[in-house]
A tleap script that builds the chain and sets N, CA, C and O, in Angstrom:
source leaprc.protein.ff14SB
mol = sequence {
  NMET ARG THR LEU ASN THR LEU THR GLN ASN
  LEU ILE GLU SER LEU THR GLN LEU LEU GLN
  LYS PRO GLY GLU ASP ALA LEU GLN THR LEU
  GLU VAL CYS ALA PRO VAL LEU ILE GLU GLN
  LEU GLN GLN VAL LEU VAL ARG ALA VAL ASP
  ARG ARG ASP ILE GLU SER GLN LEU ARG VAL
  VAL LEU ASN GLU TRP PHE GLU GLN HIE PRO
  GLN PRO GLU HIE ALA LYS ALA ALA LEU PHE
  LYS ALA LEU GLN THR GLN SER LEU THR SER
  PRO LYS PRO SER LYS VAL SER CVAL
}
set mol.1.N position { 33.403 -58.826 19.592 }
set mol.1.CA position { 33.581 -59.209 20.995 }
set mol.1.C position { 35.030 -58.762 21.517 }
set mol.1.O position { 35.973 -58.790 20.726 }
set mol.2.N position { 35.163 -58.463 22.483 }
set mol.2.CA position { 36.382 -57.774 22.848 }
set mol.2.C position { 37.263 -58.853 23.392 }
set mol.2.O position { 36.644 -59.745 23.973 }
set mol.3.N position { 38.592 -58.986 23.338 }
set mol.3.CA position { 39.263 -59.716 24.036 }
set mol.3.C position { 39.973 -59.329 25.107 }
set mol.3.O position { 40.281 -58.137 25.142 }
set mol.4.N position { 40.421 -60.237 26.263 }
set mol.4.CA position { 41.158 -59.635 27.250 }
set mol.4.C position { 42.498 -58.595 27.075 }
set mol.4.O position { 43.484 -58.900 26.403 }
set mol.5.N position { 42.388 -57.671 27.601 }
set mol.5.CA position { 43.810 -56.994 27.283 }
set mol.5.C position { 45.049 -57.632 28.076 }
set mol.5.O position { 44.887 -58.421 29.007 }
set mol.6.N position { 46.216 -57.240 27.646 }
set mol.6.CA position { 47.142 -58.097 27.912 }
set mol.6.C position { 47.395 -58.021 29.674 }
set mol.6.O position { 47.511 -59.040 30.355 }
set mol.7.N position { 47.451 -56.641 30.228 }
set mol.7.CA position { 47.125 -56.592 31.794 }
set mol.7.C position { 46.342 -57.742 32.559 }
set mol.7.O position { 46.746 -58.444 33.486 }
set mol.8.N position { 45.094 -57.742 31.907 }
set mol.8.CA position { 44.246 -58.457 32.783 }
set mol.8.C position { 44.653 -60.141 32.005 }
set mol.8.O position { 44.547 -61.163 32.684 }
set mol.9.N position { 44.992 -60.173 30.906 }
set mol.9.CA position { 45.544 -61.858 30.651 }
set mol.9.C position { 46.823 -61.877 31.765 }
set mol.9.O position { 46.625 -62.754 32.605 }
set mol.10.N position { 47.821 -61.286 31.938 }
set mol.10.CA position { 48.861 -61.383 32.851 }
set mol.10.C position { 48.314 -61.630 34.136 }
set mol.10.O position { 48.664 -62.643 34.740 }
set mol.11.N position { 47.422 -60.760 34.682 }
set mol.11.CA position { 46.940 -60.834 36.123 }
set mol.11.C position { 46.312 -62.247 36.152 }
set mol.11.O position { 46.579 -62.978 37.106 }
set mol.12.N position { 45.645 -62.597 35.348 }
set mol.12.CA position { 44.891 -63.959 35.120 }
set mol.12.C position { 45.470 -65.031 35.622 }
set mol.12.O position { 45.093 -65.815 36.493 }
set mol.13.N position { 46.832 -64.960 34.711 }
set mol.13.CA position { 47.626 -66.062 34.534 }
set mol.13.C position { 48.407 -66.080 35.985 }
set mol.13.O position { 48.369 -67.089 36.689 }
set mol.14.N position { 49.175 -64.800 36.412 }
set mol.14.CA position { 49.558 -64.992 37.695 }
set mol.14.C position { 48.708 -65.447 38.672 }
set mol.14.O position { 49.037 -66.468 39.276 }
set mol.15.N position { 47.563 -64.830 38.979 }
set mol.15.CA position { 46.758 -65.298 39.985 }
set mol.15.C position { 46.450 -66.877 40.261 }
set mol.15.O position { 46.316 -67.466 41.334 }
set mol.16.N position { 46.381 -67.382 38.851 }
set mol.16.CA position { 45.847 -68.810 38.580 }
set mol.16.C position { 47.454 -69.570 39.093 }
set mol.16.O position { 47.480 -70.597 39.772 }
set mol.17.N position { 48.425 -69.011 38.729 }
set mol.17.CA position { 50.037 -69.906 39.222 }
set mol.17.C position { 49.982 -69.485 40.789 }
set mol.17.O position { 50.499 -70.274 41.580 }
set mol.18.N position { 49.448 -68.413 41.244 }
set mol.18.CA position { 49.671 -68.146 42.971 }
set mol.18.C position { 48.609 -69.358 43.557 }
set mol.18.O position { 48.841 -70.129 44.488 }
set mol.19.N position { 47.535 -69.292 42.828 }
set mol.19.CA position { 46.309 -70.190 43.561 }
set mol.19.C position { 46.859 -71.304 43.524 }
set mol.19.O position { 46.453 -72.011 44.446 }
set mol.20.N position { 47.678 -71.846 42.817 }
set mol.20.CA position { 47.928 -73.367 42.355 }
set mol.20.C position { 49.139 -73.853 43.537 }
set mol.20.O position { 49.230 -75.048 43.816 }
set mol.21.N position { 50.001 -72.886 44.161 }
set mol.21.CA position { 50.910 -72.981 45.201 }
set mol.21.C position { 50.745 -72.056 46.256 }
set mol.21.O position { 51.691 -71.322 46.543 }
set mol.22.N position { 49.722 -71.987 46.849 }
set mol.22.CA position { 49.350 -71.158 47.859 }
set mol.22.C position { 50.734 -71.328 49.200 }
set mol.22.O position { 51.301 -72.284 49.729 }
set mol.23.N position { 50.807 -70.024 49.301 }
set mol.23.CA position { 51.788 -69.990 50.587 }
set mol.23.C position { 51.823 -68.500 51.049 }
set mol.23.O position { 51.038 -67.639 50.652 }
set mol.24.N position { 52.840 -68.310 51.942 }
set mol.24.CA position { 53.182 -67.063 52.458 }
set mol.24.C position { 53.490 -66.043 51.246 }
set mol.24.O position { 52.840 -64.999 51.197 }
set mol.25.N position { 54.478 -66.323 50.258 }
set mol.25.CA position { 54.608 -65.731 49.252 }
set mol.25.C position { 53.425 -65.337 48.601 }
set mol.25.O position { 53.236 -64.140 48.380 }
set mol.26.N position { 52.497 -66.301 48.222 }
set mol.26.CA position { 51.285 -65.891 47.571 }
set mol.26.C position { 50.668 -65.009 47.703 }
set mol.26.O position { 50.252 -64.153 46.922 }
set mol.27.N position { 50.518 -65.261 49.283 }
set mol.27.CA position { 49.401 -64.312 50.111 }
set mol.27.C position { 50.151 -62.570 50.071 }
set mol.27.O position { 49.437 -61.589 49.862 }
set mol.28.N position { 51.548 -62.467 50.292 }
set mol.28.CA position { 51.893 -61.200 50.030 }
set mol.28.C position { 51.880 -60.659 48.724 }
set mol.28.O position { 51.865 -59.432 48.624 }
set mol.29.N position { 51.883 -61.460 47.557 }
set mol.29.CA position { 51.861 -61.097 46.365 }
set mol.29.C position { 50.420 -60.607 45.889 }
set mol.29.O position { 50.261 -59.581 45.228 }
set mol.30.N position { 49.459 -61.390 46.266 }
set mol.30.CA position { 47.932 -61.093 46.311 }
set mol.30.C position { 47.854 -59.717 46.877 }
set mol.30.O position { 47.511 -58.730 46.226 }
set mol.31.N position { 48.135 -59.719 47.908 }
set mol.31.CA position { 47.975 -58.491 48.785 }
set mol.31.C position { 48.349 -57.108 48.161 }
set mol.31.O position { 47.675 -56.091 48.321 }
set mol.32.N position { 49.510 -57.188 47.423 }
set mol.32.CA position { 49.944 -56.013 46.583 }
set mol.32.C position { 49.332 -55.981 45.335 }
set mol.32.O position { 49.181 -54.900 44.765 }
set mol.33.N position { 48.899 -57.199 44.751 }
set mol.33.CA position { 48.152 -56.645 43.357 }
set mol.33.C position { 46.943 -56.964 43.492 }
set mol.33.O position { 46.372 -56.974 42.402 }
set mol.34.N position { 46.365 -57.202 44.253 }
set mol.34.CA position { 44.784 -57.213 44.655 }
set mol.34.C position { 44.070 -56.081 44.197 }
set mol.34.O position { 43.156 -56.356 43.421 }
set mol.35.N position { 44.256 -54.718 44.498 }
set mol.35.CA position { 43.555 -53.640 43.910 }
set mol.35.C position { 43.505 -53.847 42.646 }
set mol.35.O position { 42.451 -54.201 42.118 }
set mol.36.N position { 44.626 -53.664 41.953 }
set mol.36.CA position { 44.720 -53.669 40.174 }
set mol.36.C position { 44.065 -55.039 39.762 }
set mol.36.O position { 43.206 -54.928 38.888 }
set mol.37.N position { 44.308 -56.306 40.223 }
set mol.37.CA position { 43.417 -57.561 39.784 }
set mol.37.C position { 41.747 -57.238 40.029 }
set mol.37.O position { 40.932 -57.630 39.194 }
set mol.38.N position { 41.400 -56.632 41.019 }
set mol.38.CA position { 40.186 -56.316 41.173 }
set mol.38.C position { 39.563 -55.097 40.207 }
set mol.38.O position { 38.407 -55.113 39.784 }
set mol.39.N position { 40.269 -54.329 40.010 }
set mol.39.CA position { 39.755 -53.611 38.768 }
set mol.39.C position { 39.573 -54.186 37.547 }
set mol.39.O position { 38.549 -54.069 36.875 }
set mol.40.N position { 40.701 -54.906 37.196 }
set mol.40.CA position { 40.867 -55.185 36.071 }
set mol.40.C position { 39.710 -56.476 35.837 }
set mol.40.O position { 39.431 -56.686 34.657 }
set mol.41.N position { 39.204 -57.116 36.594 }
set mol.41.CA position { 38.359 -58.411 36.829 }
set mol.41.C position { 37.012 -57.527 36.640 }
set mol.41.O position { 36.217 -57.811 35.744 }
set mol.42.N position { 36.763 -56.292 37.650 }
set mol.42.CA position { 35.504 -55.622 37.344 }
set mol.42.C position { 35.250 -55.148 36.021 }
set mol.42.O position { 34.097 -55.220 35.597 }
set mol.43.N position { 36.249 -54.628 35.234 }
set mol.43.CA position { 36.118 -54.256 33.862 }
set mol.43.C position { 35.747 -55.607 32.921 }
set mol.43.O position { 34.899 -55.475 32.038 }
set mol.44.N position { 36.293 -56.684 33.096 }
set mol.44.CA position { 36.160 -57.886 32.406 }
set mol.44.C position { 34.460 -58.202 32.573 }
set mol.44.O position { 33.727 -58.382 31.600 }
set mol.45.N position { 34.117 -58.222 33.629 }
set mol.45.CA position { 32.624 -58.343 34.139 }
set mol.45.C position { 31.572 -57.307 33.701 }
set mol.45.O position { 30.387 -57.608 33.559 }
set mol.46.N position { 32.074 -56.047 33.490 }
set mol.46.CA position { 31.491 -55.069 32.847 }
set mol.46.C position { 31.216 -55.100 31.072 }
set mol.46.O position { 30.259 -54.768 30.372 }
set mol.47.N position { 32.558 -55.666 30.785 }
set mol.47.CA position { 32.574 -56.033 29.229 }
set mol.47.C position { 32.087 -57.392 28.571 }
set mol.47.O position { 31.844 -57.571 27.378 }
set mol.48.N position { 32.022 -58.069 29.334 }
set mol.48.CA position { 31.323 -59.540 29.214 }
set mol.48.C position { 30.221 -59.932 28.554 }
set mol.48.O position { 29.109 -59.476 28.823 }
set mol.49.N position { 30.419 -60.752 27.694 }
set mol.49.CA position { 29.249 -60.904 26.972 }
set mol.49.C position { 28.898 -62.420 27.098 }
set mol.49.O position { 29.823 -63.228 27.182 }
set mol.50.N position { 27.671 -62.815 27.113 }
set mol.50.CA position { 27.507 -64.064 27.065 }
set mol.50.C position { 27.574 -64.760 25.994 }
set mol.50.O position { 27.002 -64.273 25.018 }
set mol.51.N position { 28.050 -65.666 25.875 }
set mol.51.CA position { 28.269 -66.461 24.273 }
set mol.51.C position { 27.466 -66.601 23.723 }
set mol.51.O position { 27.347 -66.184 22.571 }
set mol.52.N position { 26.211 -67.549 24.646 }
set mol.52.CA position { 24.907 -68.009 24.377 }
set mol.52.C position { 24.102 -66.932 23.276 }
set mol.52.O position { 23.634 -67.109 22.152 }
set mol.53.N position { 24.189 -65.689 24.215 }
set mol.53.CA position { 23.646 -64.506 23.632 }
set mol.53.C position { 23.779 -64.238 22.250 }
set mol.53.O position { 22.978 -64.196 21.316 }
set mol.54.N position { 25.191 -64.040 22.379 }
set mol.54.CA position { 26.007 -63.632 20.879 }
set mol.54.C position { 25.638 -64.860 19.858 }
set mol.54.O position { 25.437 -64.619 18.667 }
set mol.55.N position { 25.568 -66.056 20.334 }
set mol.55.CA position { 25.502 -66.908 19.638 }
set mol.55.C position { 23.794 -66.993 18.651 }
set mol.55.O position { 23.559 -67.208 17.462 }
set mol.56.N position { 22.902 -66.711 19.832 }
set mol.56.CA position { 21.629 -66.856 19.565 }
set mol.56.C position { 21.235 -65.427 18.276 }
set mol.56.O position { 20.465 -65.466 17.317 }
set mol.57.N position { 21.980 -64.463 18.693 }
set mol.57.CA position { 21.895 -63.278 17.775 }
set mol.57.C position { 22.364 -63.691 16.538 }
set mol.57.O position { 21.508 -63.690 15.654 }
set mol.58.N position { 23.307 -63.990 16.272 }
set mol.58.CA position { 24.179 -64.250 14.859 }
set mol.58.C position { 23.163 -65.333 14.237 }
set mol.58.O position { 22.845 -65.066 13.078 }
set mol.59.N position { 22.656 -66.368 14.712 }
set mol.59.CA position { 21.866 -67.041 14.213 }
set mol.59.C position { 20.613 -66.601 13.604 }
set mol.59.O position { 20.258 -67.087 12.531 }
set mol.60.N position { 19.901 -65.698 14.222 }
set mol.60.CA position { 18.852 -64.841 14.006 }
set mol.60.C position { 19.285 -64.164 12.619 }
set mol.60.O position { 18.831 -64.344 11.489 }
set mol.61.N position { 20.281 -63.352 13.061 }
set mol.61.CA position { 20.548 -62.393 11.681 }
set mol.61.C position { 21.075 -63.340 10.400 }
set mol.61.O position { 20.809 -63.063 9.230 }
set mol.62.N position { 21.721 -64.289 10.737 }
set mol.62.CA position { 22.129 -65.168 9.581 }
set mol.62.C position { 20.543 -65.813 8.859 }
set mol.62.O position { 20.332 -65.672 7.654 }
set mol.63.N position { 19.734 -66.368 9.594 }
set mol.63.CA position { 18.421 -66.744 9.138 }
set mol.63.C position { 17.665 -65.988 8.354 }
set mol.63.O position { 17.136 -66.426 7.332 }
set mol.64.N position { 17.508 -64.347 8.918 }
set mol.64.CA position { 17.109 -63.600 8.205 }
set mol.64.C position { 17.787 -63.114 6.894 }
set mol.64.O position { 17.154 -62.780 5.892 }
set mol.65.N position { 19.239 -63.111 7.013 }
set mol.65.CA position { 19.915 -62.774 5.584 }
set mol.65.C position { 19.402 -63.693 4.682 }
set mol.65.O position { 18.904 -63.332 3.615 }
set mol.66.N position { 19.518 -65.328 5.163 }
set mol.66.CA position { 19.361 -66.335 4.425 }
set mol.66.C position { 18.014 -66.385 3.619 }
set mol.66.O position { 17.872 -66.801 2.470 }
set mol.67.N position { 16.865 -65.774 4.621 }
set mol.67.CA position { 15.653 -65.576 3.788 }
set mol.67.C position { 15.530 -64.539 2.748 }
set mol.67.O position { 14.688 -64.644 1.856 }
set mol.68.N position { 16.377 -63.495 2.836 }
set mol.68.CA position { 16.050 -62.487 1.788 }
set mol.68.C position { 17.329 -62.760 0.428 }
set mol.68.O position { 17.270 -62.258 -0.694 }
set mol.69.N position { 18.317 -63.599 0.901 }
set mol.69.CA position { 19.396 -63.842 0.020 }
set mol.69.C position { 19.563 -65.599 -0.170 }
set mol.69.O position { 20.689 -66.068 -0.002 }
set mol.70.N position { 18.580 -66.394 -0.470 }
set mol.70.CA position { 18.655 -67.807 -0.561 }
set mol.70.C position { 20.133 -68.176 -0.907 }
set mol.70.O position { 20.763 -67.625 -1.809 }
set mol.71.N position { 20.676 -69.264 -0.018 }
set mol.71.CA position { 21.694 -69.929 -0.491 }
set mol.71.C position { 21.731 -71.277 -0.634 }
set mol.71.O position { 20.850 -71.854 0.004 }
set mol.72.N position { 22.820 -72.305 -1.569 }
set mol.72.CA position { 22.422 -73.435 -1.594 }
set mol.72.C position { 22.796 -73.960 -0.059 }
set mol.72.O position { 23.526 -73.334 0.710 }
set mol.73.N position { 22.233 -75.075 0.199 }
set mol.73.CA position { 22.374 -75.941 1.835 }
set mol.73.C position { 23.832 -76.048 1.808 }
set mol.73.O position { 24.317 -75.374 2.717 }
set mol.74.N position { 24.594 -76.572 1.189 }
set mol.74.CA position { 26.007 -76.709 1.247 }
set mol.74.C position { 26.522 -75.736 1.457 }
set mol.74.O position { 27.553 -76.028 2.062 }
set mol.75.N position { 26.429 -74.277 1.286 }
set mol.75.CA position { 26.995 -73.111 1.378 }
set mol.75.C position { 26.352 -72.920 2.867 }
set mol.75.O position { 27.070 -73.014 3.863 }
set mol.76.N position { 25.365 -72.727 2.931 }
set mol.76.CA position { 24.943 -72.443 4.569 }
set mol.76.C position { 25.354 -73.624 5.593 }
set mol.76.O position { 25.369 -73.345 6.792 }
set mol.77.N position { 25.703 -74.992 5.153 }
set mol.77.CA position { 25.968 -75.539 6.101 }
set mol.77.C position { 27.633 -75.169 6.184 }
set mol.77.O position { 28.146 -75.024 7.294 }
set mol.78.N position { 28.355 -75.042 5.075 }
set mol.78.CA position { 29.988 -74.517 5.263 }
set mol.78.C position { 30.133 -73.366 6.101 }
set mol.78.O position { 31.132 -73.233 6.808 }
set mol.79.N position { 28.998 -72.335 6.064 }
set mol.79.CA position { 29.471 -71.237 6.578 }
set mol.79.C position { 28.997 -71.474 8.168 }
set mol.79.O position { 29.537 -70.793 9.040 }
set mol.80.N position { 28.260 -72.182 8.421 }
set mol.80.CA position { 27.981 -72.533 10.335 }
set mol.80.C position { 29.168 -73.591 10.524 }
set mol.80.O position { 29.690 -73.563 11.638 }
set mol.81.N position { 29.643 -74.464 9.662 }
set mol.81.CA position { 30.840 -75.416 10.322 }
set mol.81.C position { 32.075 -74.427 10.617 }
set mol.81.O position { 32.735 -74.658 11.630 }
set mol.82.N position { 32.463 -73.231 9.717 }
set mol.82.CA position { 33.017 -72.428 9.875 }
set mol.82.C position { 33.106 -71.467 11.161 }
set mol.82.O position { 34.107 -71.156 11.805 }
set mol.83.N position { 31.955 -71.143 11.319 }
set mol.83.CA position { 31.613 -70.573 12.511 }
set mol.83.C position { 31.800 -71.139 13.877 }
set mol.83.O position { 32.054 -70.542 14.923 }
set mol.84.N position { 31.614 -72.493 13.644 }
set mol.84.CA position { 31.929 -73.472 14.773 }
set mol.84.C position { 33.188 -73.838 14.772 }
set mol.84.O position { 33.584 -74.302 15.841 }
set mol.85.N position { 34.018 -73.769 13.824 }
set mol.85.CA position { 35.132 -74.027 13.924 }
set mol.85.C position { 36.042 -72.911 14.655 }
set mol.85.O position { 36.979 -73.140 15.419 }
set mol.86.N position { 35.585 -71.731 14.273 }
set mol.86.CA position { 36.216 -70.302 14.990 }
set mol.86.C position { 35.557 -70.356 16.594 }
set mol.86.O position { 35.803 -69.426 17.362 }
set mol.87.N position { 34.870 -71.293 16.945 }
set mol.87.CA position { 34.220 -71.167 18.197 }
set mol.87.C position { 33.302 -69.984 18.406 }
set mol.87.O position { 33.272 -69.378 19.477 }
set mol.88.N position { 32.556 -69.666 17.368 }
set mol.88.CA position { 31.516 -68.496 17.403 }
set mol.88.C position { 30.143 -69.291 17.597 }
set mol.88.O position { 29.159 -68.657 17.978 }
set mol.89.N position { 30.073 -70.328 17.407 }
set mol.89.CA position { 28.915 -71.145 17.544 }
set mol.89.C position { 28.942 -72.354 18.082 }
set mol.89.O position { 29.963 -72.967 17.770 }
set mol.90.N position { 28.059 -73.057 18.917 }
set mol.90.CA position { 28.232 -74.473 19.380 }
set mol.90.C position { 27.896 -75.536 18.499 }
set mol.90.O position { 26.928 -75.433 17.745 }
set mol.91.N position { 28.458 -76.328 18.524 }
set mol.91.CA position { 27.832 -77.724 17.714 }
set mol.91.C position { 26.669 -77.869 17.533 }
set mol.91.O position { 26.274 -78.719 18.331 }
set mol.92.N position { 25.864 -77.505 16.908 }
set mol.92.CA position { 24.419 -77.880 16.236 }
set mol.92.C position { 24.351 -78.241 15.184 }
set mol.92.O position { 25.356 -78.115 14.484 }
set mol.93.N position { 23.209 -78.813 14.645 }
set mol.93.CA position { 22.762 -78.893 13.317 }
set mol.93.C position { 22.969 -77.532 12.645 }
set mol.93.O position { 22.697 -76.450 13.166 }
set mol.94.N position { 23.619 -77.769 11.100 }
set mol.94.CA position { 23.760 -76.488 10.559 }
set mol.94.C position { 22.834 -76.479 9.613 }
set mol.94.O position { 23.139 -75.892 8.575 }
set mol.95.N position { 21.534 -77.083 9.700 }
set mol.95.CA position { 20.515 -77.120 8.915 }
set mol.95.C position { 19.680 -75.591 9.476 }
set mol.95.O position { 19.238 -75.409 10.611 }
set mol.96.N position { 19.637 -74.689 8.406 }
set mol.96.CA position { 19.068 -73.198 8.945 }
set mol.96.C position { 17.579 -73.328 8.597 }
set mol.96.O position { 17.245 -73.882 7.549 }
set mol.97.N position { 16.936 -72.971 9.211 }
set mol.97.CA position { 15.325 -72.827 9.196 }
set mol.97.C position { 14.915 -71.390 8.393 }
set mol.97.O position { 15.099 -70.297 8.929 }
set mol.98.N position { 14.445 -71.509 7.292 }
set mol.98.CA position { 13.742 -70.160 6.433 }
set mol.98.C position { 12.811 -70.372 6.209 }
set mol.98.O position { 12.122 -69.555 5.598 }
savepdb mol mol.pdb
quit
């Protein structure tokens, strides 16, 4: 999964700050940076991945791997807990159906 590049992160942070305090300066700044912001946001949209899709694919791959390479339940649970800790999966029962 790709992360946002620095320019996009900075643009999003700047846009957030501008929108929190709208005014004439904010409108002028938005007018100047809008083309770059739009381009960067379009790139984010093109590269965006739905986390639910990735999580589902990850669970399918892991279940298949566990079928071929049986592991103790505590090892499976530890793996899924680590994935959840790293925000790669949502909190679900770590029991894997094999």
